[in-house]
N, C-alpha and C positions, 0 to 999 in steps of 0.2 A: 897098246892093248886093244882087245876086241871087246866092245861094250855094247850090250843090247838093252834098250829101255822098253818096258811094257807099260802102257797106260790105256785103260779101256776106251776112254773118249778124249780125243784131242780136239777140243771145242772151246775156244776162248771165252764164250759166253758163260762158261761154267766157272770162271774166275781165274786166279793166278796160276794154279798148278799146271794146267796144260801149257801155258806160256813158258813156265820153268822148264818143262820137259823139252820143248822145242829148242829153247835157248841152250840147254845143256847138250843136247845131241849136236847142235850146230857148232858149239864151242869145242867139244871133244873132237869132232871131225876136223875142224880147222887146225887143231893141234897135232894132227897126224895119226889119230887113232882110227880104227875101224869102228864106226858108230852106226848102230842099227836101231830101228824103232818099229815096234809091232803094236797095232791098235785095231779096234773094231770100228772106229769112227775117225776118219782122217780129215774132218771138216777144215781144220786150220793147220794141217801139215803143209809146209811150203810146196807150192805146185811143182817147182823144179825137182823136188825130191821124189815126186810120184811118177815122173817121166822116166822111161827106161834109159839107163845110161850104161854104156858098155865099159867105160874106162874107170868106173868107180868114182866119178866126179862129184857125187853127192852122197849123203848118208843113205843107207839101205833101209827101205820102208816096206813093210809087209802088212797088208790089210787082212785081218782075220775075219772069219764068219762071225756074225753077231752072237752074243750070249743069248741063251733062250731059257724059257720056262720062268716060273715065278721066283726061282732061286738064282736066276742070272748066271747060269753055268755054261761052259763050253760043251759043244757036242763033239762027237768022235773026229769029224773032219778037222776042226780047229786044233784039237789035242794032238792029232797026228802031225799036223803042220808045225806046231810048236816043238814037238819032240824032235823033228827033223832039223830044226834051226838052232835050238838052244845050245847044242854041243859045239856049234861053230864059234862060240864066244867064250871069253875068259871069265866074264862076270855078267850077271843080269841084274838090272836095276828096275825094281817094281815100285809103282807109285800108288799109294792108297792102302787102306786097311780093310774096309768093309765090303769090297767087291768079292763075292765067292769065287769068281774066275781067277782072282789073284792067288788063291790057295791052290788052284789047279796048276797054275804056272810054277809056283814054288815047288809043288810036288814033282813036276817034271825036272826042275833044276836039281832037286835032291837025287832023283833017279839017275840023272846024267852026270852027277858029280860036279856040277857047275855052281859055284857060290853065288848067292844073290844078296842084294842090298834092298832095303825097304825105306822109302821116304814116307813118313807118317802124314805130312801135310796137315798137322794139327788135329788129327782125328782121335788122338788119345788125350788131348787136353781136358782139364776138368769140366769145362763148359760142354765140350762135345760129348763127353761120357755121361753127362746128365741128361742128354737127349736120347729117348728110346733106351733108357739105361738097362732094362731087363733083357731086351733083345740083344744088346751088345755083349752083355756078360755071358749069355747063352752061346753066342757066336764064338767068343773067345774060348769057352770051355770045349766047344765042338771042333776046334781046329785052329782058331785064330791065334791062340797063344803059342801053339807049336809053330805056326807060320812065322811069328815074330821071333821066337827064341832060337829057331833054326837058321835065321838069317845070319850071314857073315857080319853084317852091320845094320843097325837101325838108325836111319838118318833123321836128325832133328835140325831145324834151322836156327835155333836159339837155345841158350842154356836154360831159359825158363820153360821151354817146351820139353826138353829132356827131363827136367826136374819133375814136371807133372806126369810125364808119360811112363817113366821107367818102372813104376809099380805094376804096370800091366805086362811087362816082360822081364821079370826080375833076374832070370838067368841069361838074358840076352845082352848084346853089346851095343850100347848107344854111342853115337858120334854126333858132333855138332859142326855143321858147315853152313854158312849162309847160302841162300839161293843164288844161283848165277843170274845176273841181270845183264842184258845187252845195253851197255852204257854209251854205245856209239851215237845214238840219237841225241845224247845230252852232252856231246863234246863241247858244244856252245849252248848257252841258255836258249831254250826254244823261243822262236819268234811268236809273240801273241797275236800277230795280225790276222792269221786265218780264223782264229776263234772270234776275234772282234768283228770280223766281216760276217761271220755266221750269226753271232748274237751281239748286235750293236750295243746293247746295254752295258756290256763289259767295258766299252770305251767311253762311257759317259761320266766317269769320275767318282762313281759310288764305291762302296766297300764290298768286294765280291768274295763270297765264300763258296768253295767247291766241295760237293759230295760226289765222289766217283766210285761206284761199286755196284754190285748186284743189289737190287732193292728187295731185301728179305728181312725176316725178323731178326736174324743174328746181327745185322749191320746197324741196328739201332737208330734209324733215321727219325723215329718219333722224338728222340731226345733233341735232335737238331731243330725239329719243328717247334718243340716247346721252348728251346732257347731263343728262337726267332720271335716268338710271342713275348717272351720276357724282355728281349731287347726293344721291341716295339713299345712296350709299356714304359720303358725307361727313356724313350725318345731317341733311340739309336736305330738308324735304318741300315740294314744290310740286304744285299741281293744274294740269294742262295741258288746256285746252279746245281741241279740234280742230274748227274750223268750216269745212266744205267737203265737196265730193264729188270722186270720182275713179274711175279705172278699177278695177274690182273686184279684179283680180289684184294690182295695185300696192298698193291699200289692204289687201288680205289679207296681203301680204308685210310691210307696216309693222305690222300687228297681230301678226304672228308675231314680229317684232323686239321688240315691247313685251313679249310673253309670255316670250321668251327672256331678256330683261333683268329679268324679274320686277317690272315696274312697272305692271301692269295697273290697279292701284287708283289710279294717279296720272293716268290719262287718261280724259277724257269726250269722246265723239264726238257732236257735235250735228247732223251733216249740214249741208246748205246753209242759211245764215241770211242773210236780207236785210232791208231796210227799217229800221223803228224798232227791231226786235228786235236787229238787227246792231249798231246804234249803242249800244243799251243794253248789249250784250255787251262792246263796247270799254270802256265806262265802268265796268263791273263788275269788269274785270280790272286787275291791278296793272301788267302790262307786256305789250306785244305783241312776239312774237318770230317772225321769218321768216328761216330760214337759207338763203335762196335762192341759186341759181347765177347768176341774171341777172334784172334788172328795169330797164326803161328809165325808168319813172316810179314806178309802184306806188301806186295809189290808196289801198291799205290803210294805207300808212305815214301818209299825211296825214289820212286819216279818223281813225286812232288818235290822232295828235297833236291834231287838232281836238277830240277827245273828252277831252283832257287825260290821255291814257295814253301813257307813254314807249315808245319803240321800240328794239328790238335787232335789227340786221340785219347783213349781210355787206359786206365791202369790194368785192363784185362788183356792187353796185347802182349804176346810173348817177346817181341822186340822192343818193348817200351824203354828198357834201359839204353839200348843202342840209339833209339830215336832221341831220347833226352840228352844222351852223351854227345850227339852230333852238334848240339847247339841250335838246331833248327826246329825242335819239337817241344810241345807242351803236353804233359801227361796229366789228366784230370780224372775224377770219378765219372762213372757213366750216369750223368743226370743232365737235364735241361739247364738247371741253374749253373752247374759247373761249366758247361759249354758256353752259356751266355756270358759268364764272367771272363772266360778266356778270350772269346771273340771280342768282347768289349775292350779288353786290354790292348789288343791289336788295333782296333778301330779308333780308339781315342789316343793312341800313341804311347800307352804305358809300356808296350813291348814294341821294339823296332823290327818290323817285319822284313825290311830290306837287309838289315844286318844279320838277322837270324836266317834269312833265306840264303845269304852268302855262306854263312857258317855251315848250314846243313848241306849245301851243295858241295863244299870243299870236303867235308867229312865223308860223304857218300862216294864221291869219285875216288877218294884215297882208300877207304876201307872196304868197298865192294868192287874194287878193281877186278875186271873179268879174269885177267891172267892169274892173279893171286888166288881167287876163289877156285878157278879151274885146277890150279896146282893142289889145293887142299882136297878136291875130289879125286884127283889122280892118286894122291897118297892113300886115301881111303880104299879105292879100288885095288891098288897094289897090295895093301895089307890083307885083302880078302882072298887073293889068289895064292894057292899053295906054291911054295918055292920049288 
């Protein structure tokens, strides 16, 4: 098949969705499909894809002119370029809901008679729809619902996501397929040595908790801070490694919260961590904790499980059932007290982190096998293309 992906920004600092797109394009290309990618921001598109290649040895990448204006729409040049390319593909895969330019791409697909698939990326989850609620409902009324219901398929990454989202496109077709994850870096449990060399505290025998994510309100780091204070008051020491970046004001507020709680000595701020060092950091920690308000999939959960590090997260995560079913995860309410209790269970030996880590790793490698998930996407694409 000929499959074109469109995502406005391919920038990994924006979280998991851009990585999902790059992995999906790469996987489909490796399986013999013609795979294309169009974007306005190619920050983290593999450099080899951007070099001119005469023999089709890499996916086809086209960088579009930036969206413009307060409504973030494409100008004539970009629309003409899109119209000239879309008809070369059997199906177009759009990523995201709230970008006005996506509606323009979908309109071109309809004009050209090319079916399109939309990945929601959690944008219609209940928590997400409660943020700027009035603006989102106006957007849906002015074209967003047509965008969704005219799609050949609306892709969700978990049953819980589809359950929450389907009310916003009642006449549309929802499908559930987990995100593609490149599991090759986890063929063996990552070596923790590079992380220990970077942050020697990891190798000093303490109990190490990892928070790896964007530092923003949705991710709920304040609950992990409160948990650390509660554990300190119980005489339980943990070292919390915060890996990520965020808005300076919000990060400053969280640092103030840590100072107020008198647990500055329990927190290490690593900044953004990626690649092999990120995987080493998962492996070097005893548990991964993310007290998030919403995740439709959460790459970080399954990266941690593939690294044999158990996960603690909230009952607000769409993949909570899968994480718990893996045997490597603990699902709790979003509160400092609940996270303190779960961390203490691991730290004191009430839960066996080694055994749970092994179970979670085995489940992830079996159930998120790249070839199996790619096959599910191929079936979805094939079902969208007229016979």
